[in-house]
FIKOLZA-1660 file (N, C-alpha, C; in steps of 0.1 Angstrom, whole numbers, plus 5000, padded with zeros to 4 digits):
% residues 141
   i   px   py   pz ch aa at
   1 8967 8204 0230  A  M  N
   1 8964 8192 0235  A  M CA
   1 8949 8195 0243  A  M  C
   2 8941 8185 0241  A  K  N
   2 8927 8184 0246  A  K CA
   2 8928 8175 0260  A  K  C
   3 8918 8180 0272  A  P  N
   3 8919 8174 0282  A  P CA
   3 8912 8159 0282  A  P  C
   4 8917 8151 0275  A  I  N
   4 8911 8138 0273  A  I CA
   4 8918 8127 0278  A  I  C
   5 8912 8120 0287  A  I  N
   5 8919 8108 0293  A  I CA
   5 8921 8095 0283  A  I  C
   6 8933 8091 0283  A  D  N
   6 8936 8080 0274  A  D CA
   6 8934 8066 0281  A  D  C
   7 8937 8065 0293  A  H  N
   7 8933 8051 0301  A  H CA
   7 8935 8055 0316  A  H  C
   8 8928 8046 0321  A  I  N
   8 8927 8044 0336  A  I CA
   8 8931 8032 0339  A  I  C
   9 8942 8030 0350  A  Q  N
   9 8945 8019 0356  A  Q CA
   9 8944 8019 0371  A  Q  C
  10 8936 8008 0377  A  I  N
  10 8934 8010 0391  A  I CA
  10 8938 7995 0397  A  I  C
  11 8944 7995 0408  A  T  N
  11 8949 7984 0415  A  T CA
  11 8937 7979 0424  A  T  C
  12 8934 7965 0422  A  V  N
  12 8925 7958 0430  A  V CA
  12 8933 7947 0439  A  V  C
  13 8924 7943 0449  A  K  N
  13 8931 7933 0459  A  K CA
  13 8932 7919 0452  A  K  C
  14 8921 7914 0445  A  D  N
  14 8921 7901 0439  A  D CA
  14 8917 7901 0424  A  D  C
  15 8927 7900 0416  A  L  N
  15 8925 7903 0401  A  L CA
  15 8916 7894 0395  A  L  C
  16 8915 7879 0400  A  Q  N
  16 8904 7872 0393  A  Q CA
  16 8891 7875 0397  A  Q  C
  17 8888 7879 0408  A  A  N
  17 8875 7883 0415  A  A CA
  17 8870 7895 0407  A  A  C
  18 8880 7905 0406  A  A  N
  18 8878 7917 0399  A  A CA
  18 8874 7916 0387  A  A  C
  19 8881 7906 0379  A  E  N
  19 8878 7905 0365  A  E CA
  19 8863 7901 0364  A  E  C
  20 8860 7892 0373  A  R  N
  20 8845 7888 0372  A  R CA
  20 8836 7899 0373  A  R  C
  21 8837 7907 0382  A  F  N
  21 8831 7919 0383  A  F CA
  21 8830 7929 0371  A  F  C
  22 8842 7932 0368  A  Y  N
  22 8844 7942 0356  A  Y CA
  22 8841 7937 0344  A  Y  C
  23 8840 7924 0341  A  D  N
  23 8836 7918 0329  A  D CA
  23 8819 7921 0328  A  D  C
  24 8813 7922 0340  A  Q  N
  24 8799 7926 0340  A  Q CA
  24 8796 7939 0340  A  Q  C
  25 8804 7947 0347  A  F  N
  25 8803 7961 0348  A  F CA
  25 8806 7969 0336  A  F  C
  26 8818 7968 0330  A  L  N
  26 8821 7976 0320  A  L CA
  26 8813 7975 0306  A  L  C
  27 8808 7964 0304  A  P  N
  27 8797 7964 0292  A  P CA
  27 8786 7974 0295  A  P  C
  28 8782 7977 0307  A  I  N
  28 8771 7986 0310  A  I CA
  28 8775 8000 0307  A  I  C
  29 8786 8004 0306  A  V  N
  29 8789 8016 0303  A  V CA
  29 8798 8018 0289  A  V  C
  30 8796 8006 0280  A  G  N
  30 8800 8006 0267  A  G CA
  30 8812 7999 0262  A  G  C
  31 8818 7993 0270  A  F  N
  31 8831 7983 0267  A  F CA
  31 8827 7969 0262  A  F  C
  32 8833 7965 0252  A  D  N
  32 8832 7950 0247  A  D CA
  32 8844 7942 0254  A  D  C
  33 8839 7933 0263  A  I  N
  33 8849 7926 0269  A  I CA
  33 8857 7916 0262  A  I  C
  34 8853 7912 0248  A  R  N
  34 8860 7906 0239  A  R CA
  34 8872 7913 0237  A  R  C
  35 8874 7926 0237  A  R  N
  35 8885 7934 0235  A  R CA
  35 8895 7936 0247  A  R  C
  36 8893 7927 0257  A  K  N
  36 8902 7929 0269  A  K CA
  36 8915 7920 0267  A  K  C
  37 8925 7927 0271  A  V  N
  37 8938 7919 0270  A  V CA
  37 8945 7917 0283  A  V  C
  38 8949 7904 0287  A  P  N
  38 8954 7902 0300  A  P CA
  38 8971 7904 0298  A  P  C
  39 8978 7907 0308  A  A  N
  39 8993 7908 0303  A  A CA
  39 8999 7905 0318  A  A  C
  40 9013 7901 0320  A  T  N
  40 9020 7902 0331  A  T CA
  40 9032 7910 0330  A  T  C
  41 9034 7921 0337  A  I  N
  41 9046 7929 0336  A  I CA
  41 9055 7927 0346  A  I  C
  42 9064 7917 0345  A  E  N
  42 9072 7912 0355  A  E CA
  42 9082 7924 0361  A  E  C
  43 9086 7933 0353  A  S  N
  43 9095 7944 0358  A  S CA
  43 9088 7954 0367  A  S  C
  44 9075 7954 0367  A  H  N
  44 9066 7961 0377  A  H CA
  44 9060 7953 0386  A  H  C
  45 9063 7940 0388  A  D  N
  45 9057 7932 0397  A  D CA
  45 9041 7931 0397  A  D  C
  46 9034 7930 0385  A  F  N
  46 9020 7930 0384  A  F CA
  46 9015 7922 0373  A  F  C
  47 9002 7919 0374  A  Q  N
  47 8995 7914 0363  A  Q CA
  47 8984 7924 0359  A  Q  C
  48 8980 7926 0348  A  V  N
  48 8971 7937 0343  A  V CA
  48 8961 7930 0334  A  V  C
  49 8948 7936 0335  A  I  N
  49 8938 7931 0325  A  I CA
  49 8933 7944 0321  A  I  C
  50 8936 7948 0306  A  E  N
  50 8930 7959 0300  A  E CA
  50 8919 7958 0292  A  E  C
  51 8907 7966 0294  A  Y  N
  51 8897 7967 0285  A  Y CA
  51 8899 7978 0278  A  Y  C
  52 8897 7975 0264  A  T  N
  52 8900 7986 0256  A  T CA
  52 8885 7991 0248  A  T  C
  53 8885 8005 0245  A  H  N
  53 8874 8009 0238  A  H CA
  53 8882 8022 0229  A  H  C
  54 8875 8025 0219  A  E  N
  54 8882 8036 0211  A  E CA
  54 8883 8050 0219  A  E  C
  55 8875 8053 0229  A  L  N
  55 8875 8063 0235  A  L CA
  55 8884 8063 0249  A  L  C
  56 8886 8051 0255  A  L  N
  56 8893 8050 0267  A  L CA
  56 8896 8036 0270  A  L  C
  57 8908 8034 0275  A  A  N
  57 8912 8021 0280  A  A CA
  57 8910 8021 0294  A  A  C
  58 8904 8010 0301  A  F  N
  58 8905 8008 0316  A  F CA
  58 8910 7995 0319  A  F  C
  59 8918 7995 0330  A  A  N
  59 8927 7984 0332  A  A CA
  59 8928 7981 0349  A  A  C
  60 8926 7970 0351  A  I  N
  60 8927 7964 0365  A  I CA
  60 8939 7957 0367  A  I  C
  61 8946 7960 0379  A  T  N
  61 8959 7956 0382  A  T CA
  61 8962 7948 0394  A  T  C
  62 8970 7939 0396  A  S  N
  62 8972 7932 0408  A  S CA
  62 8981 7939 0417  A  S  C
  63 8979 7939 0431  A  P  N
  63 8988 7948 0439  A  P CA
  63 9001 7940 0441  A  P  C
  64 9011 7950 0446  A  R  N
  64 9025 7943 0449  A  R CA
  64 9022 7935 0461  A  R  C
  65 9031 7924 0462  A  K  N
  65 9027 7916 0473  A  K CA
  65 9028 7923 0488  A  K  C
  66 9038 7931 0488  A  A  N
  66 9038 7940 0500  A  A CA
  66 9026 7948 0503  A  A  C
  67 9016 7950 0494  A  F  N
  67 9004 7958 0498  A  F CA
  67 8991 7951 0497  A  F  C
  68 8994 7937 0495  A  K  N
  68 8981 7929 0492  A  K CA
  68 8971 7929 0502  A  K  C
  69 8975 7932 0516  A  D  N
  69 8965 7932 0526  A  D CA
  69 8959 7946 0529  A  D  C
  70 8963 7957 0523  A  E  N
  70 8959 7968 0526  A  E CA
  70 8946 7972 0521  A  E  C
  71 8937 7979 0528  A  L  N
  71 8923 7983 0524  A  L CA
  71 8924 7994 0516  A  L  C
  72 8914 7997 0506  A  V  N
  72 8913 8009 0499  A  V CA
  72 8906 8021 0507  A  V  C
  73 8910 8032 0508  A  N  N
  73 8903 8043 0513  A  N CA
  73 8905 8054 0504  A  N  C
  74 8893 8059 0498  A  R  N
  74 8893 8071 0488  A  R CA
  74 8896 8084 0493  A  R  C
  75 8897 8083 0507  A  R  N
  75 8900 8097 0513  A  R CA
  75 8913 8100 0517  A  R  C
  76 8923 8088 0516  A  K  N
  76 8937 8092 0517  A  K CA
  76 8943 8099 0507  A  K  C
  77 8953 8108 0510  A  P  N
  77 8961 8117 0500  A  P CA
  77 8965 8106 0489  A  P  C
  78 8964 8113 0478  A  G  N
  78 8969 8104 0465  A  G CA
  78 8961 8094 0460  A  G  C
  79 8949 8091 0469  A  A  N
  79 8940 8079 0465  A  A CA
  79 8931 8086 0454  A  A  C
  80 8925 8075 0445  A  L  N
  80 8915 8077 0436  A  L CA
  80 8901 8080 0445  A  L  C
  81 8894 8091 0444  A  H  N
  81 8881 8094 0451  A  H CA
  81 8872 8085 0445  A  H  C
  82 8868 8088 0431  A  H  N
  82 8860 8079 0424  A  H CA
  82 8860 8083 0408  A  H  C
  83 8854 8075 0400  A  I  N
  83 8854 8074 0386  A  I CA
  83 8839 8077 0382  A  I  C
  84 8837 8087 0373  A  A  N
  84 8823 8090 0368  A  A CA
  84 8822 8086 0354  A  A  C
  85 8813 8079 0348  A  F  N
  85 8810 8076 0336  A  F CA
  85 8799 8084 0331  A  F  C
  86 8800 8089 0319  A  K  N
  86 8789 8101 0314  A  K CA
  86 8778 8092 0305  A  K  C
  87 8766 8094 0309  A  A  N
  87 8755 8089 0302  A  A CA
  87 8748 8100 0295  A  A  C
  88 8743 8096 0284  A  E  N
  88 8736 8108 0275  A  E CA
  88 8721 8110 0281  A  E  C
  89 8714 8100 0287  A  T  N
  89 8702 8103 0294  A  T CA
  89 8698 8098 0306  A  T  C
  90 8689 8104 0313  A  R  N
  90 8684 8099 0325  A  R CA
  90 8683 8085 0325  A  R  C
  91 8674 8080 0313  A  A  N
  91 8671 8066 0313  A  A CA
  91 8682 8057 0312  A  A  C
  92 8693 8061 0306  A  E  N
  92 8705 8052 0305  A  E CA
  92 8710 8051 0321  A  E  C
  93 8710 8062 0328  A  V  N
  93 8713 8059 0343  A  V CA
  93 8705 8049 0350  A  V  C
  94 8693 8053 0348  A  D  N
  94 8682 8043 0353  A  D CA
  94 8684 8028 0349  A  D  C
  95 8687 8025 0337  A  L  N
  95 8689 8013 0331  A  L CA
  95 8702 8006 0335  A  L  C
  96 8711 8014 0338  A  A  N
  96 8724 8010 0344  A  A CA
  96 8722 8006 0356  A  A  C
  97 8715 8014 0364  A  Y  N
  97 8711 8010 0379  A  Y CA
  97 8707 7998 0379  A  Y  C
  98 8698 7994 0372  A  Q  N
  98 8691 7979 0371  A  Q CA
  98 8700 7971 0368  A  Q  C
  99 8710 7973 0360  A  K  N
  99 8720 7962 0357  A  K CA
  99 8729 7961 0367  A  K  C
 100 8733 7970 0374  A  L  N
 100 8743 7973 0386  A  L CA
 100 8736 7965 0397  A  L  C
 101 8725 7965 0399  A  L  N
 101 8717 7955 0409  A  L CA
 101 8720 7941 0405  A  L  C
 102 8717 7938 0392  A  G  N
 102 8718 7925 0388  A  G CA
 102 8733 7917 0389  A  G  C
 103 8742 7926 0390  A  I  N
 103 8757 7921 0392  A  I CA
 103 8763 7921 0405  A  I  C
 104 8755 7928 0414  A  G  N
 104 8761 7925 0427  A  G CA
 104 8769 7938 0431  A  G  C
 105 8767 7949 0424  A  A  N
 105 8774 7961 0429  A  A CA
 105 8769 7967 0441  A  A  C
 106 8776 7974 0449  A  V  N
 106 8774 7979 0463  A  V CA
 106 8769 7992 0458  A  V  C
 107 8754 7995 0460  A  I  N
 107 8748 8008 0457  A  I CA
 107 8750 8017 0468  A  I  C
 108 8756 8028 0465  A  V  N
 108 8757 8037 0475  A  V CA
 108 8746 8047 0475  A  V  C
 109 8741 8051 0462  A  A  N
 109 8728 8060 0462  A  A CA
 109 8722 8057 0449  A  A  C
 110 8710 8053 0450  A  A  N
 110 8702 8051 0439  A  A CA
 110 8701 8063 0429  A  A  C
 111 8695 8063 0416  A  P  N
 111 8697 8073 0408  A  P CA
 111 8686 8084 0413  A  P  C
 112 8691 8095 0411  A  R  N
 112 8684 8108 0417  A  R CA
 112 8688 8121 0411  A  R  C
 113 8682 8131 0412  A  L  N
 113 8688 8144 0410  A  L CA
 113 8698 8149 0422  A  L  C
 114 8706 8156 0419  A  Y  N
 114 8717 8162 0429  A  Y CA
 114 8717 8176 0428  A  Y  C
 115 8706 8184 0433  A  P  N
 115 8707 8199 0427  A  P CA
 115 8717 8207 0435  A  P  C
 116 8723 8199 0447  A  E  N
 116 8736 8206 0452  A  E CA
 116 8748 8207 0441  A  E  C
 117 8748 8198 0432  A  Y  N
 117 8759 8198 0422  A  Y CA
 117 8753 8209 0411  A  Y  C
 118 8742 8207 0405  A  H  N
 118 8736 8216 0396  A  H CA
 118 8722 8210 0394  A  H  C
 119 8712 8218 0388  A  A  N
 119 8699 8216 0385  A  A CA
 119 8695 8202 0378  A  A  C
 120 8705 8199 0369  A  N  N
 120 8701 8187 0361  A  N CA
 120 8711 8175 0363  A  N  C
 121 8718 8177 0374  A  Y  N
 121 8727 8164 0377  A  Y CA
 121 8720 8153 0383  A  Y  C
 122 8720 8142 0374  A  Y  N
 122 8713 8129 0377  A  Y CA
 122 8723 8117 0377  A  Y  C
 123 8724 8110 0388  A  A  N
 123 8735 8102 0389  A  A CA
 123 8732 8089 0397  A  A  C
 124 8737 8078 0397  A  V  N
 124 8737 8067 0405  A  V CA
 124 8752 8065 0409  A  V  C
 125 8755 8062 0423  A  F  N
 125 8769 8058 0427  A  F CA
 125 8768 8046 0432  A  F  C
 126 8779 8038 0432  A  F  N
 126 8780 8025 0436  A  F CA
 126 8796 8022 0439  A  F  C
 127 8799 8010 0443  A  K  N
 127 8811 8006 0447  A  K CA
 127 8815 7993 0442  A  K  C
 128 8826 7991 0440  A  D  N
 128 8831 7974 0435  A  D CA
 128 8834 7967 0449  A  D  C
 129 8839 7954 0447  A  M  N
 129 8841 7947 0458  A  M CA
 129 8853 7951 0467  A  M  C
 130 8862 7959 0460  A  D  N
 130 8873 7966 0468  A  D CA
 130 8870 7978 0474  A  D  C
 131 8859 7984 0475  A  N  N
 131 8854 7997 0480  A  N CA
 131 8858 8008 0470  A  N  C
 132 8861 8005 0456  A  I  N
 132 8864 8015 0447  A  I CA
 132 8850 8022 0443  A  I  C
 133 8849 8035 0443  A  K  N
 133 8837 8043 0441  A  K CA
 133 8835 8046 0427  A  K  C
 134 8823 8044 0420  A  F  N
 134 8821 8047 0407  A  F CA
 134 8807 8056 0406  A  F  C
 135 8806 8063 0395  A  E  N
 135 8795 8070 0393  A  E CA
 135 8789 8070 0379  A  E  C
 136 8775 8068 0376  A  I  N
 136 8771 8071 0361  A  I CA
 136 8763 8082 0363  A  I  C
 137 8766 8092 0354  A  V  N
 137 8758 8106 0356  A  V CA
 137 8754 8110 0342  A  V  C
 138 8743 8118 0341  A  C  N
 138 8736 8124 0331  A  C CA
 138 8735 8139 0336  A  C  C
 139 8741 8147 0329  A  Q  N
 139 8739 8162 0333  A  Q CA
 139 8731 8171 0324  A  Q  C
 140 8722 8164 0316  A  S  N
 140 8712 8172 0307  A  S CA
 140 8698 8168 0313  A  S  C
 141 8690 8176 0308  A  E  N
 141 8674 8172 0310  A  E CA
 141 8669 8160 0305  A  E  C
% end
């Protein structure tokens, strides 16, 4: 087996609002939103929207009613800290940053080198409307 992630599914506070954001964000990292599939899974008490790509499926899910008012905190045990998408070049990171500004992403840190990670670590960090943190990173010169 290879350590390849098949799919990621995250819970968002407002599925419809999140869908508007992810419909704009996911094409920046290579998804075709015409390949998204909505579903309701009644046995698990949620609605889901899955964005498919041949390398990764990414899904957003509605919260259970009992948790709908809770806030996201990436530093809680068991919480998702952040998701990093890989860019091939620094120019791709810079272009993604410009597009992120245009869709209203909350920029945590504009693109720059992070020598504390390693000499060629170039990334932009941002959050969605639920405070879920993402990164787009290039690790080559």
